Short mmCIF file of the C-alpha atoms (twelve columns), coordinates in Angstrom:
data_MODEL
# 
_entry.id   MODEL 
# 
loop_
_atom_site.group_PDB 
_atom_site.id 
_atom_site.type_symbol 
_atom_site.label_atom_id 
_atom_site.label_alt_id 
_atom_site.label_comp_id 
_atom_site.label_asym_id 
_atom_site.label_seq_id 
_atom_site.Cartn_x 
_atom_site.Cartn_y 
_atom_site.Cartn_z 
_atom_site.pdbx_PDB_model_num 
ATOM 1   C CA . MET A 1   98.900  99.921  94.743  1 
ATOM 2   C CA . SER A 2   99.319  100.428 91.354  1 
ATOM 3   C CA . GLY A 3   102.334 102.960 91.993  1 
ATOM 4   C CA . THR A 4   104.073 99.455  93.183  1 
ATOM 5   C CA . LEU A 5   103.253 97.236  90.464  1 
ATOM 6   C CA . ALA A 6   104.353 100.099 87.990  1 
ATOM 7   C CA . LYS A 7   107.647 100.024 89.476  1 
ATOM 8   C CA . ILE A 8   108.369 96.324  89.774  1 
ATOM 9   C CA . ALA A 9   107.697 96.296  86.005  1 
ATOM 10  C CA . GLU A 10  110.291 99.091  84.746  1 
ATOM 11  C CA . ILE A 11  112.678 96.980  87.394  1 
ATOM 12  C CA . GLU A 12  111.917 93.821  85.797  1 
ATOM 13  C CA . ALA A 13  112.098 95.517  82.081  1 
ATOM 14  C CA . GLU A 14  115.654 97.024  83.227  1 
ATOM 15  C CA . MET A 15  116.618 93.441  84.392  1 
ATOM 16  C CA . ALA A 16  115.080 91.575  81.315  1 
ATOM 17  C CA . ARG A 17  117.519 94.469  78.985  1 
ATOM 18  C CA . THR A 18  120.549 94.429  81.147  1 
ATOM 19  C CA . GLN A 19  123.163 90.864  79.885  1 
ATOM 20  C CA . LYS A 20  124.412 89.055  82.691  1 
ATOM 21  C CA . ASN A 21  127.721 89.049  82.723  1 
ATOM 22  C CA . LYS A 22  130.451 89.693  85.624  1 
ATOM 23  C CA . ALA A 23  130.504 93.628  84.798  1 
ATOM 24  C CA . THR A 24  126.779 93.628  85.448  1 
ATOM 25  C CA . ALA A 25  126.669 91.357  88.591  1 
ATOM 26  C CA . HIS A 26  127.022 94.728  91.273  1 
ATOM 27  C CA . HIS A 27  123.991 96.658  89.371  1 
ATOM 28  C CA . LEU A 28  121.550 93.613  88.895  1 
ATOM 29  C CA . GLY A 29  122.091 92.578  93.132  1 
ATOM 30  C CA . LEU A 30  121.414 96.237  93.293  1 
ATOM 31  C CA . LEU A 31  117.925 96.061  91.106  1 
ATOM 32  C CA . LYS A 32  116.938 92.554  92.886  1 
ATOM 33  C CA . ALA A 33  117.161 93.823  95.928  1 
ATOM 34  C CA . ARG A 34  115.016 97.087  95.556  1 
ATOM 35  C CA . LEU A 35  112.472 94.366  93.243  1 
ATOM 36  C CA . ALA A 36  112.387 92.212  96.712  1 
ATOM 37  C CA . LYS A 37  111.541 95.399  98.847  1 
ATOM 38  C CA . LEU A 38  108.499 96.037  95.907  1 
ATOM 39  C CA . ARG A 39  107.582 92.925  96.114  1 
ATOM 40  C CA . ARG A 40  107.260 92.835  100.290 1 
ATOM 41  C CA . GLU A 41  105.290 96.173  100.379 1 
ATOM 42  C CA . LEU A 42  102.763 93.951  97.943  1 
ATOM 43  C CA . ILE A 43  102.745 91.398  100.631 1 
ATOM 44  C CA . THR A 44  102.287 93.790  103.942 1 
ATOM 45  C CA . PRO A 45  100.587 96.932  102.134 1 
ATOM 46  C CA . LYS A 46  101.410 100.180 103.998 1 
ATOM 47  C CA . GLY A 47  98.587  102.165 105.857 1 
ATOM 48  C CA . GLY A 48  96.062  100.969 108.763 1 
ATOM 49  C CA . GLY A 49  92.764  100.778 106.301 1 
ATOM 50  C CA . GLY A 50  91.228  98.082  104.748 1 
ATOM 51  C CA . GLY A 51  90.817  94.615  105.856 1 
ATOM 52  C CA . GLY A 52  94.288  93.764  105.917 1 
ATOM 53  C CA . PRO A 53  96.763  92.624  103.080 1 
ATOM 54  C CA . GLY A 54  94.916  91.561  100.310 1 
ATOM 55  C CA . GLU A 55  91.364  90.092  99.518  1 
ATOM 56  C CA . GLY A 56  90.930  86.509  99.729  1 
ATOM 57  C CA . PHE A 57  90.126  83.745  102.842 1 
ATOM 58  C CA . ASP A 58  91.831  81.849  105.339 1 
ATOM 59  C CA . VAL A 59  90.856  78.382  106.367 1 
ATOM 60  C CA . ALA A 60  91.221  77.294  109.599 1 
ATOM 61  C CA . LYS A 61  94.343  74.874  109.987 1 
ATOM 62  C CA . THR A 62  92.574  71.909  110.655 1 
ATOM 63  C CA . GLY A 63  94.279  68.199  109.848 1 
ATOM 64  C CA . ASP A 64  97.383  67.054  110.047 1 
ATOM 65  C CA . ALA A 65  98.859  68.832  106.631 1 
ATOM 66  C CA . ARG A 66  97.882  71.311  104.584 1 
ATOM 67  C CA . ILE A 67  98.159  71.037  100.888 1 
ATOM 68  C CA . GLY A 68  98.379  74.005  98.525  1 
ATOM 69  C CA . PHE A 69  96.556  73.419  95.182  1 
ATOM 70  C CA . VAL A 70  97.350  76.428  92.599  1 
ATOM 71  C CA . GLY A 71  96.672  75.890  88.719  1 
ATOM 72  C CA . PHE A 72  95.151  78.403  85.776  1 
ATOM 73  C CA . PRO A 73  91.344  77.890  85.319  1 
ATOM 74  C CA . SER A 74  90.493  74.961  84.218  1 
ATOM 75  C CA . VAL A 75  93.116  72.922  84.626  1 
ATOM 76  C CA . GLY A 76  90.972  70.199  86.723  1 
ATOM 77  C CA . LYS A 77  91.453  71.142  90.573  1 
ATOM 78  C CA . SER A 78  88.483  70.875  91.169  1 
ATOM 79  C CA . THR A 79  88.013  67.842  89.596  1 
ATOM 80  C CA . LEU A 80  91.313  66.488  91.238  1 
ATOM 81  C CA . LEU A 81  90.246  67.938  94.810  1 
ATOM 82  C CA . SER A 82  86.319  65.756  94.394  1 
ATOM 83  C CA . ASN A 83  87.980  62.518  92.887  1 
ATOM 84  C CA . LEU A 84  90.799  63.112  95.864  1 
ATOM 85  C CA . ALA A 85  88.648  63.094  98.585  1 
ATOM 86  C CA . GLY A 86  86.558  59.540  97.582  1 
ATOM 87  C CA . VAL A 87  90.803  58.466  97.267  1 
ATOM 88  C CA . TYR A 88  91.837  59.121  100.661 1 
ATOM 89  C CA . SER A 89  88.992  57.269  102.859 1 
ATOM 90  C CA . GLU A 90  89.708  54.245  100.588 1 
ATOM 91  C CA . VAL A 91  93.809  54.131  100.678 1 
ATOM 92  C CA . ALA A 92  93.764  52.843  103.732 1 
ATOM 93  C CA . ALA A 93  97.877  52.627  104.020 1 
ATOM 94  C CA . TYR A 94  98.248  56.503  103.875 1 
ATOM 95  C CA . GLU A 95  96.063  56.607  107.100 1 
ATOM 96  C CA . PHE A 96  94.211  59.601  105.259 1 
ATOM 97  C CA . THR A 97  90.561  59.239  106.231 1 
ATOM 98  C CA . THR A 98  89.007  62.349  104.696 1 
ATOM 99  C CA . LEU A 99  89.939  64.828  103.342 1 
ATOM 100 C CA . THR A 100 88.074  68.249  103.885 1 
ATOM 101 C CA . THR A 101 87.921  70.582  100.353 1 
ATOM 102 C CA . VAL A 102 87.171  73.956  101.026 1 
ATOM 103 C CA . PRO A 103 85.896  75.476  97.759  1 
ATOM 104 C CA . GLY A 104 85.940  78.905  96.767  1 
ATOM 105 C CA . VAL A 105 87.775  81.121  94.278  1 
ATOM 106 C CA . ILE A 106 90.503  83.199  95.965  1 
ATOM 107 C CA . ARG A 107 90.737  87.014  93.748  1 
ATOM 108 C CA . TYR A 108 94.129  88.750  94.304  1 
ATOM 109 C CA . LYS A 109 96.884  88.090  96.672  1 
ATOM 110 C CA . GLY A 110 94.899  85.702  98.641  1 
ATOM 111 C CA . ALA A 111 95.653  82.288  97.053  1 
ATOM 112 C CA . LYS A 112 99.873  83.496  97.517  1 
ATOM 113 C CA . ILE A 113 99.182  84.309  101.047 1 
ATOM 114 C CA . GLN A 114 97.401  81.440  101.771 1 
ATOM 115 C CA . ALA A 115 100.009 79.472  100.076 1 
ATOM 116 C CA . ARG A 116 102.655 80.785  102.801 1 
ATOM 117 C CA . THR A 117 101.081 78.349  105.446 1 
ATOM 118 C CA . CYS A 118 101.657 75.035  103.694 1 
ATOM 119 C CA . ASN A 119 103.161 71.937  104.070 1 
ATOM 120 C CA . LEU A 120 102.651 71.328  100.449 1 
ATOM 121 C CA . ILE A 121 101.794 72.922  97.253  1 
ATOM 122 C CA . LEU A 122 100.332 70.869  94.215  1 
ATOM 123 C CA . ILE A 123 101.195 73.309  91.424  1 
ATOM 124 C CA . VAL A 124 98.493  71.466  88.449  1 
ATOM 125 C CA . LEU A 125 99.240  72.120  84.798  1 
ATOM 126 C CA . ASP A 126 97.536  71.453  81.749  1 
ATOM 127 C CA . VAL A 127 99.738  68.502  80.260  1 
ATOM 128 C CA . LEU A 128 99.434  70.080  77.028  1 
ATOM 129 C CA . LYS A 129 100.132 73.490  78.433  1 
ATOM 130 C CA . PRO A 130 102.522 73.041  80.936  1 
ATOM 131 C CA . LEU A 131 106.126 74.641  80.687  1 
ATOM 132 C CA . GLY A 132 104.060 78.798  79.766  1 
ATOM 133 C CA . HIS A 133 101.846 78.129  82.999  1 
ATOM 134 C CA . LYS A 134 104.671 76.485  85.107  1 
ATOM 135 C CA . LYS A 135 106.943 79.233  84.737  1 
ATOM 136 C CA . ILE A 136 104.415 81.997  85.420  1 
ATOM 137 C CA . ILE A 137 103.246 80.434  88.683  1 
ATOM 138 C CA . GLU A 138 106.348 79.518  89.785  1 
ATOM 139 C CA . ASN A 139 107.156 83.770  89.295  1 
ATOM 140 C CA . GLU A 140 104.432 84.516  90.973  1 
ATOM 141 C CA . LEU A 141 105.110 82.949  94.149  1 
ATOM 142 C CA . GLU A 142 108.834 83.528  94.278  1 
ATOM 143 C CA . GLY A 143 107.582 87.513  94.143  1 
ATOM 144 C CA . PHE A 144 105.678 86.312  97.210  1 
ATOM 145 C CA . GLY A 145 108.748 85.089  99.440  1 
ATOM 146 C CA . ILE A 146 107.614 81.225  98.788  1 
ATOM 147 C CA . ARG A 147 110.742 78.838  97.571  1 
ATOM 148 C CA . LEU A 148 109.982 75.389  96.190  1 
ATOM 149 C CA . ASN A 149 111.632 72.321  96.420  1 
ATOM 150 C CA . SER A 150 114.965 74.507  98.089  1 
ATOM 151 C CA . LYS A 151 116.898 74.623  101.533 1 
ATOM 152 C CA . PRO A 152 117.792 78.058  102.927 1 
ATOM 153 C CA . PRO A 153 120.480 80.152  101.636 1 
ATOM 154 C CA . ASN A 154 123.757 78.694  103.789 1 
ATOM 155 C CA . ILE A 155 124.534 81.879  104.529 1 
ATOM 156 C CA . GLY A 156 125.406 83.646  108.181 1 
ATOM 157 C CA . PHE A 157 124.010 87.216  108.416 1 
ATOM 158 C CA . LYS A 158 124.263 89.559  111.384 1 
ATOM 159 C CA . LYS A 159 124.137 92.729  111.840 1 
ATOM 160 C CA . LYS A 160 126.259 94.578  114.333 1 
ATOM 161 C CA . ASP A 161 126.453 98.203  115.676 1 
ATOM 162 C CA . LYS A 162 129.935 99.730  113.927 1 
ATOM 163 C CA . GLY A 163 132.513 97.899  112.021 1 
ATOM 164 C CA . GLY A 164 131.499 98.304  109.042 1 
ATOM 165 C CA . ILE A 165 130.611 95.400  106.651 1 
ATOM 166 C CA . ASN A 166 132.864 92.691  107.343 1 
ATOM 167 C CA . LEU A 167 132.430 89.815  104.323 1 
ATOM 168 C CA . THR A 168 133.664 85.923  104.352 1 
ATOM 169 C CA . ALA A 169 133.491 83.072  101.801 1 
ATOM 170 C CA . THR A 170 134.213 79.759  102.686 1 
ATOM 171 C CA . CYS A 171 134.323 78.746  99.403  1 
ATOM 172 C CA . PRO A 172 135.271 80.236  95.683  1 
ATOM 173 C CA . GLN A 173 132.115 83.018  94.655  1 
ATOM 174 C CA . SER A 174 131.376 83.300  91.130  1 
ATOM 175 C CA . GLU A 175 128.492 86.162  92.017  1 
ATOM 176 C CA . LEU A 176 129.193 87.987  94.754  1 
ATOM 177 C CA . ASP A 177 132.360 90.340  95.709  1 
ATOM 178 C CA . ALA A 178 132.693 92.616  98.550  1 
ATOM 179 C CA . GLU A 179 131.413 95.395  96.472  1 
ATOM 180 C CA . THR A 180 127.876 94.116  95.789  1 
ATOM 181 C CA . VAL A 181 127.193 92.812  99.519  1 
ATOM 182 C CA . LYS A 182 128.222 96.210  100.559 1 
ATOM 183 C CA . SER A 183 125.415 97.802  97.361  1 
ATOM 184 C CA . ILE A 184 122.434 95.373  98.452  1 
ATOM 185 C CA . LEU A 185 122.555 95.955  102.212 1 
ATOM 186 C CA . ALA A 186 123.233 99.766  101.097 1 
ATOM 187 C CA . GLU A 187 120.066 99.254  99.500  1 
ATOM 188 C CA . TYR A 188 118.248 98.315  102.809 1 
ATOM 189 C CA . LYS A 189 120.279 101.070 105.084 1 
ATOM 190 C CA . ILE A 190 122.735 98.052  106.465 1 
ATOM 191 C CA . HIS A 191 126.164 99.446  107.195 1 
ATOM 192 C CA . ASN A 192 127.173 97.116  109.583 1 
ATOM 193 C CA . ALA A 193 126.494 93.541  109.799 1 
ATOM 194 C CA . ASP A 194 128.916 90.258  109.461 1 
ATOM 195 C CA . VAL A 195 128.398 88.200  106.487 1 
ATOM 196 C CA . THR A 196 129.464 84.776  106.262 1 
ATOM 197 C CA . LEU A 197 128.873 82.707  102.492 1 
ATOM 198 C CA . ARG A 198 129.272 79.318  103.259 1 
ATOM 199 C CA . SER A 199 128.698 78.072  99.981  1 
ATOM 200 C CA . ASP A 200 128.848 79.786  96.142  1 
ATOM 201 C CA . ALA A 201 125.790 81.982  96.511  1 
ATOM 202 C CA . THR A 202 123.930 84.738  94.283  1 
ATOM 203 C CA . ALA A 203 122.587 88.089  95.049  1 
ATOM 204 C CA . ASP A 204 118.774 86.609  95.293  1 
ATOM 205 C CA . ASP A 205 120.376 83.849  98.059  1 
ATOM 206 C CA . LEU A 206 121.880 87.088  99.740  1 
ATOM 207 C CA . ILE A 207 118.556 88.452  99.756  1 
ATOM 208 C CA . ASP A 208 116.222 86.211  100.530 1 
ATOM 209 C CA . VAL A 209 118.522 85.888  104.008 1 
ATOM 210 C CA . VAL A 210 118.484 89.523  104.668 1 
ATOM 211 C CA . GLU A 211 114.352 89.789  104.310 1 
ATOM 212 C CA . GLY A 212 114.565 87.148  106.598 1 
ATOM 213 C CA . ASN A 213 110.573 86.077  105.328 1 
ATOM 214 C CA . ARG A 214 111.073 83.628  103.070 1 
ATOM 215 C CA . VAL A 215 109.065 80.559  103.364 1 
ATOM 216 C CA . TYR A 216 111.062 76.757  101.473 1 
ATOM 217 C CA . ILE A 217 107.649 74.461  100.550 1 
ATOM 218 C CA . PRO A 218 108.010 71.793  98.863  1 
ATOM 219 C CA . CYS A 219 105.832 71.239  95.486  1 
ATOM 220 C CA . ILE A 220 104.983 68.481  93.387  1 
ATOM 221 C CA . TYR A 221 103.754 69.245  89.870  1 
ATOM 222 C CA . VAL A 222 100.904 67.417  88.786  1 
ATOM 223 C CA . LEU A 223 100.370 67.676  84.925  1 
ATOM 224 C CA . ASN A 224 96.702  66.977  84.332  1 
ATOM 225 C CA . LYS A 225 94.854  65.580  81.479  1 
ATOM 226 C CA . ILE A 226 97.229  63.047  80.234  1 
ATOM 227 C CA . ASP A 227 94.185  61.032  78.765  1 
ATOM 228 C CA . GLN A 228 95.289  63.711  75.548  1 
ATOM 229 C CA . ILE A 229 98.846  62.378  74.819  1 
ATOM 230 C CA . SER A 230 100.801 59.599  73.595  1 
ATOM 231 C CA . ILE A 231 102.369 56.672  75.430  1 
ATOM 232 C CA . GLU A 232 106.018 58.380  74.465  1 
ATOM 233 C CA . GLU A 233 105.047 61.604  75.789  1 
ATOM 234 C CA . LEU A 234 103.843 60.116  78.891  1 
ATOM 235 C CA . ASP A 235 107.497 58.439  79.472  1 
ATOM 236 C CA . ILE A 236 109.101 61.964  78.647  1 
ATOM 237 C CA . ILE A 237 106.988 63.654  81.373  1 
ATOM 238 C CA . TYR A 238 107.842 60.593  83.910  1 
ATOM 239 C CA . LYS A 239 112.058 61.673  83.903  1 
ATOM 240 C CA . VAL A 240 110.959 65.299  85.013  1 
ATOM 241 C CA . PRO A 241 111.918 65.845  88.810  1 
ATOM 242 C CA . HIS A 242 108.713 66.475  90.958  1 
ATOM 243 C CA . CYS A 243 106.330 65.883  88.491  1 
ATOM 244 C CA . VAL A 244 102.968 63.280  88.297  1 
ATOM 245 C CA . PRO A 245 101.578 62.560  85.235  1 
ATOM 246 C CA . ILE A 246 97.715  62.065  86.043  1 
ATOM 247 C CA . SER A 247 93.974  62.479  84.516  1 
ATOM 248 C CA . ALA A 248 91.921  63.508  87.223  1 
ATOM 249 C CA . HIS A 249 88.559  62.664  85.345  1 
ATOM 250 C CA . HIS A 250 89.845  59.284  84.453  1 
ATOM 251 C CA . ARG A 251 91.234  58.927  88.197  1 
ATOM 252 C CA . TRP A 252 94.509  57.617  86.468  1 
ATOM 253 C CA . ASN A 253 97.774  57.217  88.718  1 
ATOM 254 C CA . PHE A 254 96.281  58.379  91.771  1 
ATOM 255 C CA . ASP A 255 98.338  56.293  94.016  1 
ATOM 256 C CA . ASP A 256 101.553 57.206  92.447  1 
ATOM 257 C CA . LEU A 257 100.431 60.927  93.250  1 
ATOM 258 C CA . LEU A 258 99.113  59.794  97.038  1 
ATOM 259 C CA . GLU A 259 102.953 57.865  97.578  1 
ATOM 260 C CA . LYS A 260 104.513 61.649  96.248  1 
ATOM 261 C CA . ILE A 261 102.748 63.569  98.691  1 
ATOM 262 C CA . TRP A 262 102.886 60.697  101.807 1 
ATOM 263 C CA . ASP A 263 106.737 61.116  100.734 1 
ATOM 264 C CA . TYR A 264 106.908 65.189  99.918  1 
ATOM 265 C CA . LEU A 265 105.371 65.676  103.306 1 
ATOM 266 C CA . LYS A 266 107.437 63.765  105.782 1 
ATOM 267 C CA . LEU A 267 104.972 63.019  107.836 1 
ATOM 268 C CA . VAL A 268 105.312 60.364  110.952 1 
ATOM 269 C CA . ARG A 269 102.730 58.233  112.236 1 
ATOM 270 C CA . ILE A 270 103.059 57.266  116.099 1 
ATOM 271 C CA . TYR A 271 100.430 54.924  117.565 1 
ATOM 272 C CA . THR A 272 98.955  54.579  121.093 1 
ATOM 273 C CA . LYS A 273 99.185  51.495  123.420 1 
ATOM 274 C CA . PRO A 274 96.715  51.838  125.757 1 
ATOM 275 C CA . LYS A 275 98.601  49.932  129.109 1 
ATOM 276 C CA . GLY A 276 97.331  46.134  129.176 1 
ATOM 277 C CA . GLN A 277 96.008  46.468  125.745 1 
ATOM 278 C CA . LEU A 278 96.594  45.617  121.883 1 
ATOM 279 C CA . PRO A 279 98.135  49.316  120.290 1 
ATOM 280 C CA . ASP A 280 95.471  50.957  118.396 1 
ATOM 281 C CA . TYR A 281 96.386  51.296  115.012 1 
ATOM 282 C CA . THR A 282 93.352  52.572  113.210 1 
ATOM 283 C CA . SER A 283 94.305  55.862  114.282 1 
ATOM 284 C CA . PRO A 284 98.305  57.083  114.686 1 
ATOM 285 C CA . VAL A 285 99.011  60.619  116.182 1 
ATOM 286 C CA . VAL A 286 100.700 61.967  112.900 1 
ATOM 287 C CA . LEU A 287 103.710 64.286  113.657 1 
ATOM 288 C CA . PRO A 288 105.555 66.649  111.015 1 
ATOM 289 C CA . TYR A 289 108.873 64.952  110.659 1 
ATOM 290 C CA . SER A 290 110.233 67.868  112.599 1 
ATOM 291 C CA . ARG A 291 108.870 67.593  115.703 1 
ATOM 292 C CA . THR A 292 109.140 64.044  116.434 1 
ATOM 293 C CA . THR A 293 110.418 63.683  120.100 1 
ATOM 294 C CA . VAL A 294 108.320 62.052  122.907 1 
ATOM 295 C CA . GLU A 295 107.526 66.029  124.298 1 
ATOM 296 C CA . ASP A 296 105.939 66.891  120.772 1 
ATOM 297 C CA . PHE A 297 103.911 63.545  120.637 1 
ATOM 298 C CA . CYS A 298 102.341 64.256  123.839 1 
ATOM 299 C CA . MET A 299 101.687 67.949  123.161 1 
ATOM 300 C CA . LYS A 300 99.753  66.517  120.071 1 
ATOM 301 C CA . ILE A 301 97.522  65.149  122.363 1 
ATOM 302 C CA . HIS A 302 97.006  67.606  125.123 1 
ATOM 303 C CA . LYS A 303 99.404  69.673  126.895 1 
ATOM 304 C CA . ASN A 304 98.907  68.754  130.462 1 
ATOM 305 C CA . LEU A 305 99.885  65.578  129.621 1 
ATOM 306 C CA . ILE A 306 103.390 66.481  129.902 1 
ATOM 307 C CA . LYS A 307 103.250 67.830  133.337 1 
ATOM 308 C CA . GLU A 308 102.195 64.189  133.994 1 
ATOM 309 C CA . PHE A 309 105.082 62.638  132.192 1 
ATOM 310 C CA . LYS A 310 107.096 60.140  134.183 1 
ATOM 311 C CA . TYR A 311 108.278 57.786  131.467 1 
ATOM 312 C CA . ALA A 312 107.641 56.231  128.376 1 
ATOM 313 C CA . LEU A 313 107.710 52.826  126.813 1 
ATOM 314 C CA . VAL A 314 108.376 52.378  123.001 1 
ATOM 315 C CA . TRP A 315 108.229 49.743  120.572 1 
ATOM 316 C CA . GLY A 316 109.632 50.426  117.149 1 
ATOM 317 C CA . LEU A 317 113.300 51.012  115.004 1 
ATOM 318 C CA . SER A 318 113.445 54.345  117.419 1 
ATOM 319 C CA . VAL A 319 114.808 52.243  120.160 1 
ATOM 320 C CA . LYS A 320 117.284 49.216  120.424 1 
ATOM 321 C CA . HIS A 321 114.625 46.842  123.334 1 
ATOM 322 C CA . ASN A 322 111.124 46.203  122.598 1 
ATOM 323 C CA . PRO A 323 109.876 48.027  124.737 1 
ATOM 324 C CA . GLN A 324 112.478 50.301  126.166 1 
ATOM 325 C CA . LYS A 325 111.839 52.783  128.780 1 
ATOM 326 C CA . VAL A 326 112.970 56.372  127.179 1 
ATOM 327 C CA . GLY A 327 112.141 59.889  128.301 1 
ATOM 328 C CA . LYS A 328 110.614 62.952  126.919 1 
ATOM 329 C CA . ASP A 329 113.655 63.815  124.857 1 
ATOM 330 C CA . HIS A 330 113.964 60.540  123.008 1 
ATOM 331 C CA . THR A 331 113.032 60.869  119.057 1 
ATOM 332 C CA . LEU A 332 110.488 58.475  117.771 1 
ATOM 333 C CA . GLU A 333 110.164 57.365  113.938 1 
ATOM 334 C CA . ASP A 334 107.722 56.469  111.687 1 
ATOM 335 C CA . GLU A 335 105.165 53.715  113.177 1 
ATOM 336 C CA . ASP A 336 106.731 53.415  116.517 1 
ATOM 337 C CA . VAL A 337 103.936 52.319  119.174 1 
ATOM 338 C CA . ILE A 338 104.413 54.445  122.571 1 
ATOM 339 C CA . GLN A 339 102.493 53.789  125.819 1 
ATOM 340 C CA . ILE A 340 103.028 56.818  128.229 1 
ATOM 341 C CA . VAL A 341 103.184 56.385  132.255 1 
ATOM 342 C CA . LYS A 342 101.985 59.302  134.406 1 
ATOM 343 C CA . LYS A 343 103.329 60.425  137.671 1 
# 
């Protein structure tokens, strides 16, 4: 482990010394590929002994979404968690009734591994020293394959048995050329592949696609302790993307934070309507925005429900008529009302 960390430090030092320009792009691409491989070793160490990849604990996935809190000691994570727990049960508009908090200090890599399974990451920062901490945390998460507030690179990549490296670019490239692409792939012992660059891609983008284990997670930067700064400073902070200034101790600006959490999670609430009764608006079935078909809804309630499914009646934004008869492939919208009719 210490050998891998030493190699990582060595490569990072060489990258810091190397000027970034057209002439060094090829060399930097190679270093980045080597760095990515070493970092992968840290996430999945070789050898069968021990207790798996890194120490720490895992949390059973309960509820509708999983939010990870990341931050340095004493920035207010625990205060924020315990105070938010009370707020969630009071704010009916969000339909969050309880928030289970899992206390514990995670040492070593457990926190980062855990973060890879989150639907949203909150990076909690001390408003008096935000930038230094922000950069360190971002670099740490990035090293473990977590990409914050970004989408997967628009790169087509397909290995093949023969024919060498075939590179196609559908738009001008400022960093990647055939030589750099071939050398990065050679580092992974890939000598035959089709690569299509559909946007102005970087070496990092190509490495992310080749590694294939990156996770893309939305992130909110929570700047805590705003009771210690001026109104003018607060105005500046409000203009920073993905940021919410708060005071965890005084419970200031929790409304904004909750609103932003809800927006970033992109959850969809579906209300049920038993036959001959009014819709139940007290406990919606919550679905992730990427899986909102009637079939997804049925699977969330019980996997046997889809076997008995005949059709559904839907009221709401997803239909032209209220109610409308739909099949299992129909896509639902937030706050639709549904009634399942069985065979």
